[in-house]
C-alpha positions as a Python dict, from the first residue, in 0.01 Angstrom:
ca = {
    (1, 'M'): (0, 0, 0),
    (2, 'Q'): (-190, 2, -359),
    (3, 'N'): (-118, 337, -485),
    (4, 'V'): (83, 661, -435),
    (5, 'L'): (82, 1040, -401),
    (6, 'T'): (389, 1276, -487),
    (7, 'L'): (463, 1572, -429),
    (8, 'V'): (743, 1786, -646),
    (9, 'V'): (862, 2218, -561),
    (10, 'N'): (974, 2409, -806),
    (11, 'S'): (1365, 2257, -780),
    (12, 'D'): (1490, 2653, -773),
    (13, 'V'): (1201, 2748, -498),
    (14, 'A'): (1286, 2365, -263),
    (15, 'D'): (1011, 2460, -7),
    (16, 'L'): (875, 2109, 37),
    (17, 'D'): (914, 2138, 406),
    (18, 'A'): (778, 1812, 657),
    (19, 'S'): (513, 2025, 756),
    (20, 'R'): (301, 2062, 415),
    (21, 'V'): (389, 1657, 348),
    (22, 'S'): (194, 1589, 722),
    (23, 'A'): (-25, 1859, 634),
    (24, 'A'): (-109, 1622, 323),
    (25, 'A'): (-59, 1219, 489),
    (26, 'D'): (-318, 1374, 777),
    (27, 'A'): (-562, 1479, 497),
    (28, 'L'): (-581, 1182, 305),
    (29, 'S'): (-554, 973, 684),
    (30, 'S'): (-888, 1202, 796),
    (31, 'A'): (-1008, 1099, 519),
    (32, 'G'): (-1018, 762, 552),
    (33, 'A'): (-723, 615, 329),
    (34, 'D'): (-478, 422, 529),
    (35, 'V'): (-150, 665, 452),
    (36, 'G'): (182, 481, 466),
    (37, 'A'): (574, 577, 539),
    (38, 'I'): (719, 957, 346),
    (39, 'D'): (936, 816, 182),
    (40, 'W'): (1151, 1140, 42),
    (41, 'L'): (1294, 1112, -338),
    (42, 'A'): (1473, 1473, -335),
    (43, 'E'): (1543, 1684, 4),
    (44, 'K'): (1270, 2024, 31),
    (45, 'I'): (1175, 1895, -394),
    (46, 'S'): (999, 1564, -416),
    (47, 'C'): (878, 1250, -154),
    (48, 'D'): (609, 970, -212),
    (49, 'I'): (332, 933, 18),
    (50, 'P'): (132, 573, -53),
    (51, 'F'): (-197, 539, 65),
    (52, 'S'): (-447, 222, 33),
    (53, 'G'): (-850, 310, 54),
    (54, 'M'): (-903, 575, -165),
    (55, 'E'): (-909, 632, -562),
    (56, 'H'): (-678, 794, -715),
    (57, 'A'): (-870, 1177, -842),
    (58, 'T'): (-971, 1217, -478),
    (59, 'A'): (-636, 1136, -321),
    (60, 'N'): (-517, 1409, -618),
    (61, 'K'): (-815, 1622, -554),
    (62, 'L'): (-793, 1666, -184),
    (63, 'V'): (-430, 1788, -156),
    (64, 'K'): (-380, 1970, -460),
    (65, 'N'): (-682, 2184, -273),
    (66, 'L'): (-519, 2145, 84),
    (67, 'L'): (-211, 2280, -77),
    (68, 'A'): (-49, 2574, -323),
    (69, 'G'): (242, 2560, -567),
    (70, 'I'): (258, 2185, -553),
    (71, 'D'): (220, 1941, -815),
    (72, 'V'): (96, 1628, -671),
    (73, 'F'): (25, 1268, -900),
    (74, 'A'): (-160, 1002, -743),
    (75, 'Q'): (-128, 643, -903),
    (76, 'P'): (-168, 306, -843),
    (77, 'I'): (236, 208, -697),
    (78, 'K'): (210, -84, -957),
    (79, 'G'): (403, -56, -1300),
    (80, 'R'): (480, 296, -1114),
    (81, 'K'): (859, 366, -1372),
    (82, 'K'): (736, 322, -1752),
    (83, 'T'): (908, 192, -2067),
    (84, 'L'): (843, 423, -2324),
    (85, 'L'): (842, 806, -2338),
    (86, 'L'): (695, 1036, -2609),
    (87, 'A'): (777, 1400, -2579),
    (88, 'D'): (642, 1686, -2707),
    (89, 'M'): (888, 1932, -2864),
    (90, 'D'): (787, 2315, -2878),
    (91, 'A'): (670, 2461, -2529),
    (92, 'T'): (766, 2123, -2421),
    (93, 'I'): (1141, 1983, -2449),
    (94, 'V'): (1227, 2341, -2588),
    (95, 'T'): (1113, 2618, -2432),
    (96, 'C'): (931, 2789, -2742),
    (97, 'E'): (687, 2741, -3017),
    (98, 'T'): (910, 2730, -3333),
    (99, 'L'): (716, 2853, -3557),
    (100, 'D'): (658, 3143, -3371),
    (101, 'E'): (1020, 3204, -3391),
    (102, 'L'): (1101, 3147, -3698),
    (103, 'A'): (791, 3415, -3813),
    (104, 'D'): (1007, 3653, -3618),
    (105, 'F'): (1189, 3643, -3890),
    (106, 'V'): (961, 3818, -4195),
    (107, 'G'): (741, 4038, -3875),
    (108, 'M'): (458, 3798, -3827),
    (109, 'K'): (553, 3688, -3481),
    (110, 'S'): (214, 3776, -3298),
    (111, 'Q'): (0, 3725, -3639),
    (112, 'I'): (102, 3343, -3650),
    (113, 'A'): (160, 3299, -3195),
    (114, 'E'): (-194, 3412, -3211),
    (115, 'I'): (-311, 3174, -3482),
    (116, 'T'): (-52, 2879, -3241),
    (117, 'T'): (-251, 2959, -2973),
    (118, 'R'): (-608, 2926, -3128),
    (119, 'A'): (-493, 2576, -3211),
    (120, 'M'): (-325, 2505, -2874),
    (121, 'N'): (-625, 2590, -2683),
    (122, 'G'): (-797, 2332, -2941),
    (123, 'E'): (-964, 2653, -3030),
    (124, 'I'): (-875, 2565, -3444),
    (125, 'A'): (-746, 2259, -3550),
    (126, 'F'): (-448, 2182, -3623),
    (127, 'G'): (-394, 2121, -3945),
    (128, 'D'): (-585, 2396, -4090),
    (129, 'A'): (-393, 2625, -3820),
    (130, 'L'): (-40, 2465, -3915),
    (131, 'R'): (-106, 2520, -4347),
    (132, 'Q'): (-213, 2898, -4265),
    (133, 'R'): (10, 2904, -4058),
    (134, 'V'): (376, 2770, -4329),
    (135, 'K'): (196, 2927, -4605),
    (136, 'M'): (207, 3283, -4471),
    (137, 'L'): (597, 3244, -4484),
    (138, 'E'): (666, 3147, -4826),
    (139, 'G'): (927, 3217, -4946),
    (140, 'L'): (1178, 3289, -4628),
    (141, 'E'): (1503, 3156, -4718),
    (142, 'V'): (1677, 2845, -4559),
    (143, 'G'): (1866, 3008, -4411),
    (144, 'F'): (1671, 3161, -4094),
    (145, 'L'): (1569, 2830, -3982),
    (146, 'E'): (1901, 2782, -3830),
    (147, 'K'): (1870, 3098, -3679),
    (148, 'T'): (1628, 3008, -3540),
    (149, 'L'): (1731, 2663, -3367),
    (150, 'S'): (2003, 2872, -3243),
    (151, 'R'): (1745, 3083, -3077),
    (152, 'M'): (1586, 2747, -2935),
    (153, 'E'): (1666, 2671, -2520),
    (154, 'L'): (1615, 2348, -2412),
    (155, 'T'): (1356, 2271, -2090),
    (156, 'S'): (1480, 2305, -1755),
    (157, 'G'): (1497, 1901, -1671),
    (158, 'A'): (1467, 1790, -2055),
    (159, 'R'): (1815, 1611, -2099),
    (160, 'T'): (1761, 1491, -1738),
    (161, 'L'): (1451, 1318, -1734),
    (162, 'V'): (1583, 1137, -2114),
    (163, 'Q'): (1916, 1004, -2052),
    (164, 'T'): (1738, 919, -1718),
    (165, 'M'): (1511, 708, -1825),
    (166, 'R'): (1738, 553, -2142),
    (167, 'Q'): (1983, 448, -1871),
    (168, 'N'): (1738, 264, -1709),
    (169, 'G'): (1584, 98, -1998),
    (170, 'A'): (1264, 325, -2144),
    (171, 'Y'): (1264, 358, -2550),
    (172, 'T'): (1210, 775, -2570),
    (173, 'A'): (1078, 931, -2863),
    (174, 'L'): (965, 1327, -2963),
    (175, 'V'): (710, 1259, -3187),
    (176, 'S'): (546, 1710, -3271),
    (177, 'G'): (343, 1870, -3513),
    (178, 'G'): (647, 2128, -3591),
    (179, 'F'): (949, 2006, -3893),
    (180, 'K'): (1217, 1796, -3871),
    (181, 'Y'): (1460, 2025, -3911),
    (182, 'F'): (1415, 2129, -3554),
    (183, 'T'): (1322, 1755, -3438),
    (184, 'S'): (1663, 1624, -3552),
    (185, 'H'): (1897, 1858, -3410),
    (186, 'I'): (1653, 1905, -3086),
    (187, 'R'): (1661, 1501, -3064),
    (188, 'E'): (2097, 1498, -3131),
    (189, 'Q'): (2061, 1740, -2861),
    (190, 'V'): (1911, 1562, -2602),
    (191, 'G'): (1902, 1230, -2632),
    (192, 'F'): (1569, 1035, -2770),
    (193, 'H'): (1590, 769, -2936),
    (194, 'E'): (1364, 852, -3247),
    (195, 'D'): (1165, 1175, -3379),
    (196, 'V'): (889, 1207, -3599),
    (197, 'S'): (797, 1506, -3717),
    (198, 'N'): (622, 1724, -4070),
    (199, 'E'): (848, 1813, -4283),
    (200, 'F'): (853, 2151, -4484),
    (201, 'D'): (874, 2162, -4838),
    (202, 'I'): (1133, 2397, -4961),
    (203, 'N'): (1211, 2500, -5353),
    (204, 'D'): (1585, 2647, -5473),
    (205, 'R'): (1665, 2738, -5069),
    (206, 'K'): (1344, 2869, -5002),
    (207, 'L'): (1016, 2791, -4796),
    (208, 'T'): (726, 2681, -5058),
    (209, 'G'): (448, 2738, -4849),
    (210, 'R'): (389, 2371, -4836),
    (211, 'I'): (387, 2044, -4622),
    (212, 'G'): (356, 1745, -4700),
    (213, 'D'): (-11, 1565, -4751),
    (214, 'T'): (99, 1380, -4406),
    (215, 'I'): (47, 1594, -4084),
    (216, 'I'): (191, 1489, -3698),
    (217, 'D'): (-144, 1597, -3509),
    (218, 'K'): (-285, 1455, -3304),
    (219, 'D'): (-414, 1148, -3433),
    (220, 'G'): (-55, 1075, -3565),
    (221, 'K'): (93, 1159, -3209),
    (222, 'L'): (-161, 880, -3070),
    (223, 'E'): (-57, 643, -3451),
    (224, 'T'): (276, 690, -3265),
    (225, 'L'): (242, 558, -2943),
    (226, 'N'): (22, 312, -2979),
    (227, 'R'): (279, 174, -3339),
    (228, 'L'): (634, 157, -3063),
    (229, 'A'): (418, 40, -2793),
    (230, 'R'): (297, -215, -3032),
    (231, 'Q'): (725, -228, -3209),
    (232, 'L'): (840, -278, -2881),
    (233, 'D'): (548, -543, -2737),
    (234, 'I'): (453, -362, -2392),
    (235, 'S'): (57, -182, -2328),
    (236, 'V'): (3, 155, -2357),
    (237, 'A'): (-39, 149, -1972),
    (238, 'D'): (358, 92, -1980),
    (239, 'A'): (403, 418, -2150),
    (240, 'V'): (420, 759, -2037),
    (241, 'T'): (415, 1097, -2202),
    (242, 'V'): (372, 1443, -2208),
    (243, 'G'): (296, 1741, -2359),
    (244, 'D'): (85, 2099, -2371),
    (245, 'G'): (-96, 2145, -2612),
    (246, 'A'): (-487, 2048, -2810),
    (247, 'N'): (-270, 1811, -2980),
    (248, 'D'): (-160, 1643, -2742),
    (249, 'L'): (-425, 1548, -2583),
    (250, 'P'): (-530, 1186, -2652),
    (251, 'M'): (-176, 1092, -2651),
    (252, 'L'): (-221, 1206, -2257),
    (253, 'Q'): (-534, 1050, -2235),
    (254, 'A'): (-401, 717, -2380),
    (255, 'A'): (-113, 631, -2167),
    (256, 'G'): (-38, 482, -1862),
    (257, 'L'): (64, 807, -1758),
    (258, 'G'): (11, 1142, -1897),
    (259, 'M'): (103, 1434, -1762),
    (260, 'A'): (13, 1841, -1939),
    (261, 'F'): (341, 2001, -1859),
    (262, 'H'): (279, 2345, -1797),
    (263, 'A'): (-41, 2342, -2006),
    (264, 'K'): (-342, 2544, -2212),
    (265, 'P'): (-628, 2580, -1982),
    (266, 'M'): (-812, 2247, -2198),
    (267, 'V'): (-545, 2044, -2187),
    (268, 'A'): (-454, 2122, -1771),
    (269, 'T'): (-846, 2042, -1720),
    (270, 'S'): (-868, 1718, -1882),
    (271, 'A'): (-494, 1547, -1803),
    (272, 'R'): (-475, 1303, -1540),
    (273, 'H'): (-174, 1500, -1419),
    (274, 'Q'): (-58, 1876, -1475),
    (275, 'I'): (303, 1971, -1365),
    (276, 'E'): (217, 2306, -1284),
    (277, 'Y'): (464, 2478, -1063),
    (278, 'S'): (814, 2230, -1103),
    (279, 'D'): (1023, 2103, -1390),
    (280, 'L'): (1040, 1774, -1683),
    (281, 'T'): (1235, 1660, -1368),
    (282, 'S'): (887, 1605, -1203),
    (283, 'V'): (781, 1369, -1484),
    (284, 'L'): (1113, 1073, -1310),
    (285, 'Y'): (1013, 1200, -1006),
    (286, 'A'): (615, 1049, -1047),
    (287, 'Q'): (770, 780, -1209),
    (288, 'G'): (930, 676, -835),
    (289, 'Y'): (1308, 735, -957),
    (290, 'R'): (1517, 937, -691),
    (291, 'K'): (1719, 1252, -765),
    (292, 'T'): (2062, 1048, -716),
    (293, 'E'): (1972, 841, -1020),
    (294, 'F'): (1923, 1141, -1225),
    (295, 'V'): (2088, 1120, -1524),
    (296, 'N'): (2214, 1519, -1554),
}
C-alpha cells in the first residue's frame, strides 16, 4: 500500500470502535480504493487504514464527511515519520495567548485579546498587531511576566509529543510570535532543543512598549523551518509543523506534514491537515507512532 489514513479521537472519550473504523474502510473501498488491514495504534483512540488507488485529499474528505468527532489524516506511507518538529507556542503548546494574559494585569485583556484574534485570523498584519499590543503594555513592571508565566498551562500531549520525537532522533524547535521570556521557560519545561521568538524592550525593569526590529511573523517562522532543514541537511518534506494562527500557515503549508491545531477558521480551511478533536499526541499518531512508544 502506498498511502495511509489515520483516525484519531479525543483520548478522554476513546470511542473509536471497530464499527466506525469498518465504516471508514468500507467507504474507501466503495469509492474505488484498494484497502489493507486495519492497524491499531492505540485501542479505541487511533488506528491506521492503509490504502492505494485514491488521492489523499479525496480519501480525507470522504471519511471526514462520513464520521463525526474524528480527526482524519491521509498521506503517503513513505517518509511518514519526520526528523524535524516546529511548533507554535500560544494556543498550541500552551493553552493561552500570553500577551492576552499579561494584559489582564493592566485591565486591558479584552482590548488586546480582540487584536490578537484579528491577527490570528489573518485580518490584520501580525507585525502591526504585535507592536500595537506591546505599546499598550508600556510601563508594565517585569514582575508581571513571571506572574503570567505561572498562569500558563501546557496543552495536553505537548511534552509527550516533544519527548517522543526527541527520543526517536528528531530535532525540535519552538517558534513563536511571542516573547523570549516565555518561550525560553516553555522550551525548558517541554524539552525543545531551541526556541525562536521576539524580545521585549525593557528599561528600569519596565516594558518600554517597544520591541526589536526583527519580528518572528509568518515569514520568520517559514525562514526558521528552512534554516533548520538546511542545518540538518534534510528537506522540508521531512518536517512536521503544528500551529493555530495565520502566522503559522506558511510553515504548515511548506512542511511535509503541516497540522493546524484547533485552528482559526482561515487556517483550518487552508492547511492540509486539521486537528479538531484530539490533543497534540495526534501529531505522533499521524506519523505512525504507537501509544506504547510514547514518552510520558
